[in-house]
Structure formats: C-alpha cells, structure tokens
PQR file with spaces between the fields and no chain letter, atoms N, CA, C, O and H, PARSE charges and radii, in Angstrom:
ATOM       1  N    MET     1      10.292    6.791  -20.040 -0.4000 1.5000
ATOM       2  CA   MET     1      11.369    5.530  -19.925 -0.0000 2.0000
ATOM       3  C    MET     1      11.206    3.918  -20.998  0.5500 1.7000
ATOM       4  O    MET     1      10.119    3.797  -21.562 -0.5500 1.4000
ATOM       5  N    LYS     2      11.796    3.282  -21.126 -0.4000 1.5000
ATOM       6  CA   LYS     2      11.949    2.272  -22.080 -0.0000 2.0000
ATOM       7  C    LYS     2      12.399    1.760  -22.063  0.5500 1.7000
ATOM       8  O    LYS     2      13.592    1.976  -21.848 -0.5500 1.4000
ATOM       9  H    LYS     2      12.680    3.381  -20.667  0.4000 1.0000
ATOM      10  N    THR     3      11.939    0.624  -22.259 -0.4000 1.5000
ATOM      11  CA   THR     3      11.738   -1.097  -21.975 -0.0000 2.0000
ATOM      12  C    THR     3      11.532   -2.115  -23.245  0.5500 1.7000
ATOM      13  O    THR     3      10.793   -2.024  -24.225 -0.5500 1.4000
ATOM      14  H    THR     3      10.970    0.449  -22.433  0.4000 1.0000
ATOM      15  N    THR     4      12.423   -3.066  -22.867 -0.4000 1.5000
ATOM      16  CA   THR     4      11.736   -4.270  -24.500 -0.0000 2.0000
ATOM      17  C    THR     4      11.712   -5.527  -23.816  0.5500 1.7000
ATOM      18  O    THR     4      12.217   -5.962  -22.781 -0.5500 1.4000
ATOM      19  H    THR     4      13.023   -3.140  -22.070  0.4000 1.0000
ATOM      20  N    MET     5      10.912   -6.008  -24.784 -0.4000 1.5000
ATOM      21  CA   MET     5       9.761   -7.049  -24.811 -0.0000 2.0000
ATOM      22  C    MET     5      10.675   -8.309  -25.416  0.5500 1.7000
ATOM      23  O    MET     5      10.924   -8.378  -26.619 -0.5500 1.4000
ATOM      24  H    MET     5      10.502   -5.654  -25.625  0.4000 1.0000
ATOM      25  N    SER     6      11.217   -9.441  -24.311 -0.4000 1.5000
ATOM      26  CA   SER     6      11.601  -10.559  -24.401 -0.0000 2.0000
ATOM      27  C    SER     6      11.319  -11.302  -25.421  0.5500 1.7000
ATOM      28  O    SER     6      10.142  -11.077  -25.701 -0.5500 1.4000
ATOM      29  H    SER     6      11.014   -9.385  -23.333  0.4000 1.0000
ATOM      30  N    SER     7      11.769  -12.081  -26.143 -0.4000 1.5000
ATOM      31  CA   SER     7      11.409  -13.697  -26.831 -0.0000 2.0000
ATOM      32  C    SER     7      11.016  -14.558  -26.460  0.5500 1.7000
ATOM      33  O    SER     7      10.832  -15.607  -27.079 -0.5500 1.4000
ATOM      34  H    SER     7      12.725  -12.264  -25.915  0.4000 1.0000
ATOM      35  N    LYS     8      10.643  -14.182  -24.635 -0.4000 1.5000
ATOM      36  CA   LYS     8       9.349  -14.852  -24.351 -0.0000 2.0000
ATOM      37  C    LYS     8       8.150  -13.778  -23.560  0.5500 1.7000
ATOM      38  O    LYS     8       7.247  -13.868  -22.729 -0.5500 1.4000
ATOM      39  H    LYS     8      10.793  -13.331  -24.132  0.4000 1.0000
ATOM      40  N    GLY     9       8.641  -13.003  -24.203 -0.4000 1.5000
ATOM      41  CA   GLY     9       7.245  -12.084  -24.645 -0.0000 2.0000
ATOM      42  C    GLY     9       6.963  -10.635  -23.318  0.5500 1.7000
ATOM      43  O    GLY     9       6.295   -9.601  -23.346 -0.5500 1.4000
ATOM      44  H    GLY     9       9.375  -12.930  -24.879  0.4000 1.0000
ATOM      45  N    GLN    10       8.145  -11.479  -21.962 -0.4000 1.5000
ATOM      46  CA   GLN    10       7.731  -10.207  -21.097 -0.0000 2.0000
ATOM      47  C    GLN    10       8.373   -9.491  -20.779  0.5500 1.7000
ATOM      48  O    GLN    10       9.582   -9.707  -20.693 -0.5500 1.4000
ATOM      49  H    GLN    10       8.688  -12.319  -21.939  0.4000 1.0000
ATOM      50  N    ILE    11       7.796   -8.303  -20.464 -0.4000 1.5000
ATOM      51  CA   ILE    11       8.700   -7.290  -20.448 -0.0000 2.0000
ATOM      52  C    ILE    11       8.868   -6.025  -19.445  0.5500 1.7000
ATOM      53  O    ILE    11       8.148   -5.037  -19.589 -0.5500 1.4000
ATOM      54  H    ILE    11       6.814   -8.128  -20.534  0.4000 1.0000
ATOM      55  N    VAL    12       9.980   -6.106  -18.284 -0.4000 1.5000
ATOM      56  CA   VAL    12      10.192   -5.727  -17.538 -0.0000 2.0000
ATOM      57  C    VAL    12      10.333   -4.246  -17.338  0.5500 1.7000
ATOM      58  O    VAL    12      10.985   -3.656  -18.200 -0.5500 1.4000
ATOM      59  H    VAL    12      10.565   -6.908  -18.167  0.4000 1.0000
ATOM      60  N    LEU    13       9.511   -3.090  -15.708 -0.4000 1.5000
ATOM      61  CA   LEU    13       9.505   -2.848  -15.389 -0.0000 2.0000
ATOM      62  C    LEU    13      10.464   -2.071  -15.285  0.5500 1.7000
ATOM      63  O    LEU    13      11.474   -2.517  -14.741 -0.5500 1.4000
ATOM      64  H    LEU    13       8.982   -3.569  -15.008  0.4000 1.0000
ATOM      65  N    PRO    14      10.464   -1.014  -15.650 -0.5600 1.5000
ATOM      66  CA   PRO    14      11.878    0.218  -14.862  0.2800 2.0000
ATOM      67  C    PRO    14      12.150    0.203  -13.461  0.5500 1.7000
ATOM      68  O    PRO    14      11.242    0.757  -12.840 -0.5500 1.4000
ATOM      69  N    ALA    15      13.286   -0.329  -12.567 -0.4000 1.5000
ATOM      70  CA   ALA    15      13.977   -0.330  -11.360 -0.0000 2.0000
ATOM      71  C    ALA    15      13.012    1.180  -11.102  0.5500 1.7000
ATOM      72  O    ALA    15      12.215    0.979  -10.185 -0.5500 1.4000
ATOM      73  H    ALA    15      14.023   -0.779  -13.071  0.4000 1.0000
ATOM      74  N    ALA    16      12.920    2.325  -11.563 -0.4000 1.5000
ATOM      75  CA   ALA    16      12.637    3.348  -10.308 -0.0000 2.0000
ATOM      76  C    ALA    16      11.105    3.319  -10.397  0.5500 1.7000
ATOM      77  O    ALA    16      10.549    3.937   -9.490 -0.5500 1.4000
ATOM      78  H    ALA    16      13.567    2.488  -12.307  0.4000 1.0000
ATOM      79  N    LEU    17      10.117    2.590  -11.515 -0.4000 1.5000
ATOM      80  CA   LEU    17       8.971    2.760  -11.593 -0.0000 2.0000
ATOM      81  C    LEU    17       8.599    1.421  -10.336  0.5500 1.7000
ATOM      82  O    LEU    17       7.752    1.743   -9.503 -0.5500 1.4000
ATOM      83  H    LEU    17      10.569    2.088  -12.252  0.4000 1.0000
ATOM      84  N    ARG    18       8.953    0.583  -10.262 -0.4000 1.5000
ATOM      85  CA   ARG    18       9.372   -0.471   -9.079 -0.0000 2.0000
ATOM      86  C    ARG    18       9.499    0.681   -7.980  0.5500 1.7000
ATOM      87  O    ARG    18       8.428    1.046   -7.496 -0.5500 1.4000
ATOM      88  H    ARG    18       9.641    0.321  -10.939  0.4000 1.0000
ATOM      89  N    GLU    19      10.267    1.091   -7.677 -0.4000 1.5000
ATOM      90  CA   GLU    19      10.225    1.500   -6.279 -0.0000 2.0000
ATOM      91  C    GLU    19       9.745    2.223   -5.955  0.5500 1.7000
ATOM      92  O    GLU    19       9.559    2.447   -4.759 -0.5500 1.4000
ATOM      93  H    GLU    19      11.137    0.794   -8.070  0.4000 1.0000
ATOM      94  N    GLN    20       9.113    3.271   -7.397 -0.4000 1.5000
ATOM      95  CA   GLN    20       8.457    4.603   -6.863 -0.0000 2.0000
ATOM      96  C    GLN    20       7.408    3.582   -5.877  0.5500 1.7000
ATOM      97  O    GLN    20       7.308    3.556   -4.650 -0.5500 1.4000
ATOM      98  H    GLN    20       9.264    3.089   -8.368  0.4000 1.0000
ATOM      99  N    ASP    21       6.731    2.821   -6.856 -0.4000 1.5000
ATOM     100  CA   ASP    21       5.337    2.504   -6.434 -0.0000 2.0000
ATOM     101  C    ASP    21       5.114    0.742   -5.523  0.5500 1.7000
ATOM     102  O    ASP    21       4.296   -0.176   -5.577 -0.5500 1.4000
ATOM     103  H    ASP    21       6.811    2.842   -7.852  0.4000 1.0000
ATOM     104  N    ASN    22       6.159    0.994   -4.889 -0.4000 1.5000
ATOM     105  CA   ASN    22       6.811   -0.107   -4.249 -0.0000 2.0000
ATOM     106  C    ASN    22       5.867   -1.544   -4.872  0.5500 1.7000
ATOM     107  O    ASN    22       4.894   -1.944   -4.232 -0.5500 1.4000
ATOM     108  H    ASN    22       6.824    1.740   -4.845  0.4000 1.0000
ATOM     109  N    LEU    23       6.310   -2.234   -6.198 -0.4000 1.5000
ATOM     110  CA   LEU    23       6.112   -3.351   -6.881 -0.0000 2.0000
ATOM     111  C    LEU    23       6.778   -4.195   -6.145  0.5500 1.7000
ATOM     112  O    LEU    23       7.874   -3.904   -5.664 -0.5500 1.4000
ATOM     113  H    LEU    23       7.099   -1.909   -6.718  0.4000 1.0000
ATOM     114  N    GLU    24       6.210   -5.312   -5.975 -0.4000 1.5000
ATOM     115  CA   GLU    24       6.756   -6.988   -5.627 -0.0000 2.0000
ATOM     116  C    GLU    24       7.422   -8.365   -6.206  0.5500 1.7000
ATOM     117  O    GLU    24       6.342   -8.909   -6.434 -0.5500 1.4000
ATOM     118  H    GLU    24       5.320   -5.548   -6.366  0.4000 1.0000
ATOM     119  N    PRO    25       7.737   -8.685   -6.340 -0.5600 1.5000
ATOM     120  CA   PRO    25       7.702   -9.944   -7.550  0.2800 2.0000
ATOM     121  C    PRO    25       6.220  -10.821   -6.943  0.5500 1.7000
ATOM     122  O    PRO    25       5.771  -11.077   -5.826 -0.5500 1.4000
ATOM     123  N    GLY    26       5.882  -11.034   -8.072 -0.4000 1.5000
ATOM     124  CA   GLY    26       4.504  -12.163   -7.832 -0.0000 2.0000
ATOM     125  C    GLY    26       2.994  -11.259   -7.266  0.5500 1.7000
ATOM     126  O    GLY    26       2.050  -11.746   -6.643 -0.5500 1.4000
ATOM     127  H    GLY    26       6.247  -10.825   -8.980  0.4000 1.0000
ATOM     128  N    ASP    27       3.223   -9.366   -7.870 -0.4000 1.5000
ATOM     129  CA   ASP    27       2.018   -8.719   -7.885 -0.0000 2.0000
ATOM     130  C    ASP    27       1.849   -8.868   -9.207  0.5500 1.7000
ATOM     131  O    ASP    27       2.715   -8.943  -10.078 -0.5500 1.4000
ATOM     132  H    ASP    27       3.990   -8.970   -8.376  0.4000 1.0000
ATOM     133  N    GLU    28       0.220   -8.923   -9.342 -0.4000 1.5000
ATOM     134  CA   GLU    28      -0.560   -9.496  -10.293 -0.0000 2.0000
ATOM     135  C    GLU    28      -0.784   -8.007  -11.286  0.5500 1.7000
ATOM     136  O    GLU    28      -0.949   -6.911  -10.749 -0.5500 1.4000
ATOM     137  H    GLU    28      -0.483   -8.863   -8.634  0.4000 1.0000
ATOM     138  N    PHE    29      -0.757   -8.178  -12.667 -0.4000 1.5000
ATOM     139  CA   PHE    29      -1.428   -6.710  -13.356 -0.0000 2.0000
ATOM     140  C    PHE    29      -2.183   -7.382  -14.122  0.5500 1.7000
ATOM     141  O    PHE    29      -2.077   -8.608  -14.123 -0.5500 1.4000
ATOM     142  H    PHE    29      -0.623   -9.068  -13.103  0.4000 1.0000
ATOM     143  N    SER    30      -3.464   -6.494  -15.254 -0.4000 1.5000
ATOM     144  CA   SER    30      -4.773   -6.661  -16.128 -0.0000 2.0000
ATOM     145  C    SER    30      -3.854   -5.723  -17.586  0.5500 1.7000
ATOM     146  O    SER    30      -3.309   -4.657  -17.303 -0.5500 1.4000
ATOM     147  H    SER    30      -3.550   -5.498  -15.253  0.4000 1.0000
ATOM     148  N    VAL    31      -3.821   -5.986  -18.310 -0.4000 1.5000
ATOM     149  CA   VAL    31      -2.887   -5.842  -19.275 -0.0000 2.0000
ATOM     150  C    VAL    31      -4.466   -5.535  -20.637  0.5500 1.7000
ATOM     151  O    VAL    31      -5.101   -6.356  -21.299 -0.5500 1.4000
ATOM     152  H    VAL    31      -4.264   -6.852  -18.540  0.4000 1.0000
ATOM     153  N    GLU    32      -4.569   -4.064  -20.550 -0.4000 1.5000
ATOM     154  CA   GLU    32      -5.902   -4.252  -21.539 -0.0000 2.0000
ATOM     155  C    GLU    32      -4.842   -3.148  -23.230  0.5500 1.7000
ATOM     156  O    GLU    32      -3.885   -2.400  -23.434 -0.5500 1.4000
ATOM     157  H    GLU    32      -4.053   -3.397  -20.012  0.4000 1.0000
ATOM     158  N    ARG    33      -6.189   -3.991  -24.068 -0.4000 1.5000
ATOM     159  CA   ARG    33      -5.566   -3.042  -25.528 -0.0000 2.0000
ATOM     160  C    ARG    33      -6.127   -1.787  -25.804  0.5500 1.7000
ATOM     161  O    ARG    33      -7.317   -1.876  -26.107 -0.5500 1.4000
ATOM     162  H    ARG    33      -6.966   -4.599  -23.903  0.4000 1.0000
ATOM     163  N    LEU    34      -5.754   -0.843  -25.802 -0.4000 1.5000
ATOM     164  CA   LEU    34      -6.621    0.326  -26.171 -0.0000 2.0000
ATOM     165  C    LEU    34      -7.103   -0.232  -27.331  0.5500 1.7000
ATOM     166  O    LEU    34      -8.179   -0.734  -27.656 -0.5500 1.4000
ATOM     167  H    LEU    34      -4.788   -0.770  -25.556  0.4000 1.0000
ATOM     168  N    GLU    35      -5.571    0.066  -28.129 -0.4000 1.5000
ATOM     169  CA   GLU    35      -5.900    0.007  -29.657 -0.0000 2.0000
ATOM     170  C    GLU    35      -4.200   -0.135  -30.045  0.5500 1.7000
ATOM     171  O    GLU    35      -3.267   -0.215  -29.246 -0.5500 1.4000
ATOM     172  H    GLU    35      -4.696    0.473  -27.865  0.4000 1.0000
ATOM     173  N    GLN    36      -4.161   -0.136  -31.254 -0.4000 1.5000
ATOM     174  CA   GLN    36      -3.314   -1.310  -32.023 -0.0000 2.0000
ATOM     175  C    GLN    36      -1.667   -0.130  -31.871  0.5500 1.7000
ATOM     176  O    GLN    36      -1.283    0.930  -32.366 -0.5500 1.4000
ATOM     177  H    GLN    36      -4.919   -0.072  -31.903  0.4000 1.0000
ATOM     178  N    GLY    37      -1.067   -1.323  -30.717 -0.4000 1.5000
ATOM     179  CA   GLY    37       0.300   -0.460  -30.793 -0.0000 2.0000
ATOM     180  C    GLY    37      -0.013    0.374  -28.970  0.5500 1.7000
ATOM     181  O    GLY    37       0.873    1.051  -28.448 -0.5500 1.4000
ATOM     182  H    GLY    37      -1.378   -2.184  -30.315  0.4000 1.0000
ATOM     183  N    GLN    38      -0.972    0.201  -28.485 -0.4000 1.5000
ATOM     184  CA   GLN    38      -1.019    1.392  -27.260 -0.0000 2.0000
ATOM     185  C    GLN    38      -1.846    0.152  -26.527  0.5500 1.7000
ATOM     186  O    GLN    38      -2.692   -0.525  -27.111 -0.5500 1.4000
ATOM     187  H    GLN    38      -1.691   -0.349  -28.909  0.4000 1.0000
ATOM     188  N    TYR    39      -1.415   -0.040  -25.015 -0.4000 1.5000
ATOM     189  CA   TYR    39      -1.758   -0.622  -24.142 -0.0000 2.0000
ATOM     190  C    TYR    39      -2.024    0.172  -22.759  0.5500 1.7000
ATOM     191  O    TYR    39      -1.857    1.383  -22.611 -0.5500 1.4000
ATOM     192  H    TYR    39      -0.728    0.509  -24.540  0.4000 1.0000
ATOM     193  N    ARG    40      -2.440   -0.681  -21.837 -0.4000 1.5000
ATOM     194  CA   ARG    40      -3.040   -0.146  -20.843 -0.0000 2.0000
ATOM     195  C    ARG    40      -2.364   -1.572  -19.418  0.5500 1.7000
ATOM     196  O    ARG    40      -3.100   -2.558  -19.367 -0.5500 1.4000
ATOM     197  H    ARG    40      -2.575   -1.664  -21.957  0.4000 1.0000
ATOM     198  N    LEU    41      -1.289   -1.598  -18.567 -0.4000 1.5000
ATOM     199  CA   LEU    41      -1.584   -2.183  -17.699 -0.0000 2.0000
ATOM     200  C    LEU    41      -1.825   -1.297  -16.267  0.5500 1.7000
ATOM     201  O    LEU    41      -1.544   -0.137  -15.966 -0.5500 1.4000
ATOM     202  H    LEU    41      -0.691   -0.797  -18.609  0.4000 1.0000
ATOM     203  N    VAL    42      -2.544   -2.515  -15.460 -0.4000 1.5000
ATOM     204  CA   VAL    42      -3.159   -2.219  -14.520 -0.0000 2.0000
ATOM     205  C    VAL    42      -2.511   -2.608  -13.703  0.5500 1.7000
ATOM     206  O    VAL    42      -2.321   -3.824  -13.701 -0.5500 1.4000
ATOM     207  H    VAL    42      -2.772   -3.458  -15.704  0.4000 1.0000
ATOM     208  N    ARG    43      -1.775   -1.654  -12.470 -0.4000 1.5000
ATOM     209  CA   ARG    43      -2.251   -3.304  -11.046 -0.0000 2.0000
ATOM     210  C    ARG    43      -3.324   -4.191  -10.121  0.5500 1.7000
ATOM     211  O    ARG    43      -3.806   -3.514   -9.212 -0.5500 1.4000
ATOM     212  H    ARG    43      -1.929   -0.666  -12.471  0.4000 1.0000
ATOM     213  N    SER    44      -3.609   -5.031  -10.153 -0.4000 1.5000
ATOM     214  CA   SER    44      -4.473   -5.491   -9.074 -0.0000 2.0000
ATOM     215  C    SER    44      -4.242   -5.672   -8.160  0.5500 1.7000
ATOM     216  O    SER    44      -3.221   -6.360   -8.175 -0.5500 1.4000
ATOM     217  H    SER    44      -3.218   -5.581  -10.892  0.4000 1.0000
ATOM     218  N    ARG    45      -4.625   -5.447   -6.977 -0.4000 1.5000
ATOM     219  CA   ARG    45      -4.545   -5.185   -5.874 -0.0000 2.0000
ATOM     220  C    ARG    45      -5.184   -6.438   -5.139  0.5500 1.7000
ATOM     221  O    ARG    45      -5.426   -7.573   -5.548 -0.5500 1.4000
ATOM     222  H    ARG    45      -5.454   -4.888   -6.965  0.4000 1.0000
ATOM     223  N    PRO    46      -5.273   -6.144   -4.545 -0.5600 1.5000
ATOM     224  CA   PRO    46      -6.322   -7.469   -3.342  0.2800 2.0000
ATOM     225  C    PRO    46      -6.836   -7.332   -2.834  0.5500 1.7000
ATOM     226  O    PRO    46      -7.062   -6.175   -3.187 -0.5500 1.4000
ATOM     227  N    LEU    47      -7.569   -7.504   -1.914 -0.4000 1.5000
ATOM     228  CA   LEU    47      -8.870   -6.702   -0.951 -0.0000 2.0000
ATOM     229  C    LEU    47      -8.640   -7.361    0.553  0.5500 1.7000
ATOM     230  O    LEU    47      -8.464   -8.489    1.014 -0.5500 1.4000
ATOM     231  H    LEU    47      -7.385   -8.444   -1.626  0.4000 1.0000
ATOM     232  N    PRO    48      -8.746   -5.984    1.058 -0.5600 1.5000
ATOM     233  CA   PRO    48      -7.918   -5.829    2.560  0.2800 2.0000
ATOM     234  C    PRO    48      -8.271   -7.387    3.157  0.5500 1.7000
ATOM     235  O    PRO    48      -9.395   -7.888    3.165 -0.5500 1.4000
ATOM     236  N    ASN    49      -7.017   -8.023    3.657 -0.4000 1.5000
ATOM     237  CA   ASN    49      -7.893   -9.208    4.219 -0.0000 2.0000
ATOM     238  C    ASN    49      -8.170  -10.080    3.926  0.5500 1.7000
ATOM     239  O    ASN    49      -8.873  -10.883    4.539 -0.5500 1.4000
ATOM     240  H    ASN    49      -6.104   -7.616    3.650  0.4000 1.0000
ATOM     241  N    GLU    50      -7.315  -10.263    2.066 -0.4000 1.5000
ATOM     242  CA   GLU    50      -8.077  -11.652    1.608 -0.0000 2.0000
ATOM     243  C    GLU    50      -7.117  -12.537    1.800  0.5500 1.7000
ATOM     244  O    GLU    50      -6.180  -12.853    1.067 -0.5500 1.4000
ATOM     245  H    GLU    50      -6.744   -9.611    1.568  0.4000 1.0000
ATOM     246  N    GLY    51      -7.262  -12.711    2.290 -0.4000 1.5000
ATOM     247  CA   GLY    51      -6.071  -14.639    2.569 -0.0000 2.0000
ATOM     248  C    GLY    51      -5.909  -14.359    4.025  0.5500 1.7000
ATOM     249  O    GLY    51      -4.793  -14.590    4.489 -0.5500 1.4000
ATOM     250  H    GLY    51      -8.023  -12.454    2.885  0.4000 1.0000
ATOM     251  N    LEU    52      -6.591  -14.021    4.616 -0.4000 1.5000
ATOM     252  CA   LEU    52      -6.092  -13.851    6.453 -0.0000 2.0000
ATOM     253  C    LEU    52      -6.944  -14.688    6.665  0.5500 1.7000
ATOM     254  O    LEU    52      -6.559  -14.988    7.795 -0.5500 1.4000
ATOM     255  H    LEU    52      -7.498  -13.834    4.239  0.4000 1.0000
ATOM     256  N    VAL    53      -8.231  -15.635    6.417 -0.4000 1.5000
ATOM     257  CA   VAL    53      -8.339  -16.302    7.532 -0.0000 2.0000
ATOM     258  C    VAL    53      -7.848  -17.904    6.764  0.5500 1.7000
ATOM     259  O    VAL    53      -7.417  -18.739    7.559 -0.5500 1.4000
ATOM     260  H    VAL    53      -8.544  -15.391    5.499  0.4000 1.0000
ATOM     261  N    ASP    54      -7.888  -18.144    5.878 -0.4000 1.5000
ATOM     262  CA   ASP    54      -6.346  -18.591    5.568 -0.0000 2.0000
ATOM     263  C    ASP    54      -4.884  -19.590    5.754  0.5500 1.7000
ATOM     264  O    ASP    54      -4.457  -20.738    5.639 -0.5500 1.4000
ATOM     265  H    ASP    54      -8.238  -17.466    5.232  0.4000 1.0000
ATOM     266  N    TRP    55      -4.429  -17.876    6.213 -0.4000 1.5000
ATOM     267  CA   TRP    55      -3.489  -18.168    6.936 -0.0000 2.0000
ATOM     268  C    TRP    55      -3.503  -18.045    8.060  0.5500 1.7000
ATOM     269  O    TRP    55      -2.489  -18.419    8.651 -0.5500 1.4000
ATOM     270  H    TRP    55      -4.776  -16.943    6.307  0.4000 1.0000
ATOM     271  N    LEU    56      -4.609  -17.490    8.845 -0.4000 1.5000
ATOM     272  CA   LEU    56      -4.948  -18.249   10.438 -0.0000 2.0000
ATOM     273  C    LEU    56      -5.519  -19.866   10.340  0.5500 1.7000
ATOM     274  O    LEU    56      -5.253  -20.610   11.285 -0.5500 1.4000
ATOM     275  H    LEU    56      -5.432  -17.186    8.365  0.4000 1.0000
ATOM     276  N    LEU    57      -6.211  -20.332    9.319 -0.4000 1.5000
ATOM     277  CA   LEU    57      -6.391  -21.428    9.703 -0.0000 2.0000
ATOM     278  C    LEU    57      -5.370  -22.609    9.651  0.5500 1.7000
ATOM     279  O    LEU    57      -5.549  -23.740   10.102 -0.5500 1.4000
ATOM     280  H    LEU    57      -6.427  -19.728    8.552  0.4000 1.0000
ATOM     281  N    ALA    58      -3.750  -21.900    8.717 -0.4000 1.5000
ATOM     282  CA   ALA    58      -2.941  -22.393    8.341 -0.0000 2.0000
ATOM     283  C    ALA    58      -2.091  -22.786    9.556  0.5500 1.7000
ATOM     284  O    ALA    58      -0.919  -23.055    9.293 -0.5500 1.4000
ATOM     285  H    ALA    58      -3.605  -20.980    8.351  0.4000 1.0000
ATOM     286  N    CYS    59      -2.503  -22.876   10.950 -0.4000 1.5000
ATOM     287  CA   CYS    59      -1.169  -22.770   11.677 -0.0000 2.0000
ATOM     288  C    CYS    59      -1.263  -23.717   12.762  0.5500 1.7000
ATOM     289  O    CYS    59      -1.953  -23.971   13.750 -0.5500 1.4000
ATOM     290  H    CYS    59      -3.455  -22.657   11.164  0.4000 1.0000
ATOM     291  N    PRO    60      -0.620  -23.977   12.355 -0.5600 1.5000
ATOM     292  CA   PRO    60       0.320  -25.257   13.040  0.2800 2.0000
ATOM     293  C    PRO    60       0.060  -26.211   14.268  0.5500 1.7000
ATOM     294  O    PRO    60       0.336  -27.387   14.502 -0.5500 1.4000
ATOM     295  N    GLU    61      -0.662  -25.092   15.031 -0.4000 1.5000
ATOM     296  CA   GLU    61      -1.387  -26.172   16.038 -0.0000 2.0000
ATOM     297  C    GLU    61      -2.306  -25.136   17.337  0.5500 1.7000
ATOM     298  O    GLU    61      -1.947  -23.966   17.473 -0.5500 1.4000
ATOM     299  H    GLU    61      -0.886  -24.136   14.841  0.4000 1.0000
ATOM     300  N    LYS    62      -2.771  -25.359   17.688 -0.4000 1.5000
ATOM     301  CA   LYS    62      -3.928  -24.650   18.434 -0.0000 2.0000
ATOM     302  C    LYS    62      -3.356  -23.949   19.742  0.5500 1.7000
ATOM     303  O    LYS    62      -2.799  -24.721   20.523 -0.5500 1.4000
ATOM     304  H    LYS    62      -3.063  -26.309   17.577  0.4000 1.0000
ATOM     305  N    ASP    63      -3.399  -22.729   20.073 -0.4000 1.5000
ATOM     306  CA   ASP    63      -3.471  -22.383   21.040 -0.0000 2.0000
ATOM     307  C    ASP    63      -1.747  -22.341   21.327  0.5500 1.7000
ATOM     308  O    ASP    63      -1.104  -23.131   22.019 -0.5500 1.4000
ATOM     309  H    ASP    63      -3.851  -22.101   19.439  0.4000 1.0000
ATOM     310  N    PHE    64      -1.378  -21.476   20.766 -0.4000 1.5000
ATOM     311  CA   PHE    64       0.688  -21.532   20.243 -0.0000 2.0000
ATOM     312  C    PHE    64       1.439  -20.640   20.505  0.5500 1.7000
ATOM     313  O    PHE    64       2.652  -20.428   20.503 -0.5500 1.4000
ATOM     314  H    PHE    64      -1.900  -20.835   20.204  0.4000 1.0000
ATOM     315  N    PHE    65      -0.417  -19.619   20.977 -0.4000 1.5000
ATOM     316  CA   PHE    65      -0.399  -18.342   21.250 -0.0000 2.0000
ATOM     317  C    PHE    65      -0.130  -18.795   22.659  0.5500 1.7000
ATOM     318  O    PHE    65      -0.593  -19.786   23.225 -0.5500 1.4000
ATOM     319  H    PHE    65      -1.402  -19.791   20.979  0.4000 1.0000
ATOM     320  N    VAL    66       0.961  -17.607   23.262 -0.4000 1.5000
ATOM     321  CA   VAL    66       1.188  -17.449   25.117 -0.0000 2.0000
ATOM     322  C    VAL    66       1.229  -16.198   25.307  0.5500 1.7000
ATOM     323  O    VAL    66       2.317  -15.904   24.811 -0.5500 1.4000
ATOM     324  H    VAL    66       1.336  -16.802   22.802  0.4000 1.0000
ATOM     325  N    PRO    67       0.612  -14.920   25.833 -0.5600 1.5000
ATOM     326  CA   PRO    67       0.852  -14.156   25.722  0.2800 2.0000
ATOM     327  C    PRO    67       1.689  -13.565   27.632  0.5500 1.7000
ATOM     328  O    PRO    67       1.425  -14.001   28.752 -0.5500 1.4000
ATOM     329  N    ILE    68       2.477  -12.702   27.288 -0.4000 1.5000
ATOM     330  CA   ILE    68       3.451  -12.875   28.273 -0.0000 2.0000
ATOM     331  C    ILE    68       3.807  -11.772   28.899  0.5500 1.7000
ATOM     332  O    ILE    68       3.911  -10.767   28.196 -0.5500 1.4000
ATOM     333  H    ILE    68       2.692  -12.348   26.378  0.4000 1.0000
ATOM     334  N    GLU    69       4.095  -11.649   30.403 -0.4000 1.5000
ATOM     335  CA   GLU    69       3.527  -10.779   31.899 -0.0000 2.0000
ATOM     336  C    GLU    69       4.205   -9.556   30.729  0.5500 1.7000
ATOM     337  O    GLU    69       5.027   -9.665   29.820 -0.5500 1.4000
ATOM     338  H    GLU    69       4.010  -12.465   30.975  0.4000 1.0000
ATOM     339  N    SER    70       3.605   -8.679   31.136 -0.4000 1.5000
ATOM     340  CA   SER    70       5.078   -7.180   30.554 -0.0000 2.0000
ATOM     341  C    SER    70       4.191   -5.775   31.121  0.5500 1.7000
ATOM     342  O    SER    70       3.022   -5.883   31.492 -0.5500 1.4000
ATOM     343  H    SER    70       2.936   -8.591   31.874  0.4000 1.0000
ATOM     344  N    GLU    71       4.779   -4.730   31.123 -0.4000 1.5000
ATOM     345  CA   GLU    71       4.266   -2.918   31.476 -0.0000 2.0000
ATOM     346  C    GLU    71       3.328   -2.900   30.966  0.5500 1.7000
ATOM     347  O    GLU    71       3.138   -3.032   29.757 -0.5500 1.4000
ATOM     348  H    GLU    71       5.729   -4.643   30.820  0.4000 1.0000
ATOM     349  N    SER    72       2.466   -2.710   31.908 -0.4000 1.5000
ATOM     350  CA   SER    72       1.570   -1.908   31.340 -0.0000 2.0000
ATOM     351  C    SER    72       1.613   -0.541   30.699  0.5500 1.7000
ATOM     352  O    SER    72       2.068    0.480   31.215 -0.5500 1.4000
ATOM     353  H    SER    72       2.621   -2.603   32.890  0.4000 1.0000
ATOM     354  N    THR    73       1.146   -0.651   29.658 -0.4000 1.5000
ATOM     355  CA   THR    73       1.650    1.274   28.772 -0.0000 2.0000
ATOM     356  C    THR    73       0.669    2.383   29.360  0.5500 1.7000
ATOM     357  O    THR    73       1.115    3.496   29.638 -0.5500 1.4000
ATOM     358  H    THR    73       0.777   -1.481   29.239  0.4000 1.0000
ATOM     359  N    ASP    74      -0.751    2.046   29.556 -0.4000 1.5000
ATOM     360  CA   ASP    74      -1.396    2.849   31.124 -0.0000 2.0000
ATOM     361  C    ASP    74      -1.010    4.236   30.866  0.5500 1.7000
ATOM     362  O    ASP    74      -1.333    5.263   30.269 -0.5500 1.4000
ATOM     363  H    ASP    74      -1.113    1.142   29.331  0.4000 1.0000
ATOM     364  N    GLU    75       0.519    3.302   32.238 -0.4000 1.5000
ATOM     365  CA   GLU    75       0.809    4.477   32.912 -0.0000 2.0000
ATOM     366  C    GLU    75       1.693    5.406   32.024  0.5500 1.7000
ATOM     367  O    GLU    75       1.951    6.409   32.690 -0.5500 1.4000
ATOM     368  H    GLU    75       0.781    2.468   32.724  0.4000 1.0000
ATOM     369  N    LEU    76       2.376    5.489   30.534 -0.4000 1.5000
ATOM     370  CA   LEU    76       3.445    5.987   29.878 -0.0000 2.0000
ATOM     371  C    LEU    76       2.922    7.328   28.920  0.5500 1.7000
ATOM     372  O    LEU    76       3.732    7.946   28.229 -0.5500 1.4000
ATOM     373  H    LEU    76       2.166    4.674   29.993  0.4000 1.0000
C-alpha cells in the first residue's frame, strides 16, 4: 500500500489498515528511524485499566448508582 506525506508532515494510514487493526482517532504511535528512508511505526497500547481511577473519581455525584430490582439469573 502507498500513502503520501502532506506538507505538514502528516502521513495517513490507509483505511484498510485502520480497519484491520481497529485503529481509532487519538491512538498513539512511536516512530523509529531504522536507517535512511526506513522507519518503523509502532502503536502504543495503554496499560490495562489506565485512567480508570481518574474516570471513577470524576463521577459527578457520589452514590449516583442505584440498583434496580430484577429477576435472578441463577435460575436461567
């Protein structure tokens, strides 16, 4: 596959690659220069649950979750 660098230095990954690897806007990559004209692009993966505590602490109101009555799944 081919792609072109823009005047701003941006390179677009082809849609087929984005779909194949479930890439989304905001995903981060590291770029490594192997030698002149050769580069390696590696997707940076966040650690599992990274940001979870911050997300939970950002809850707008304490005790906002109220359990509701429902049928037990033990008998299914």
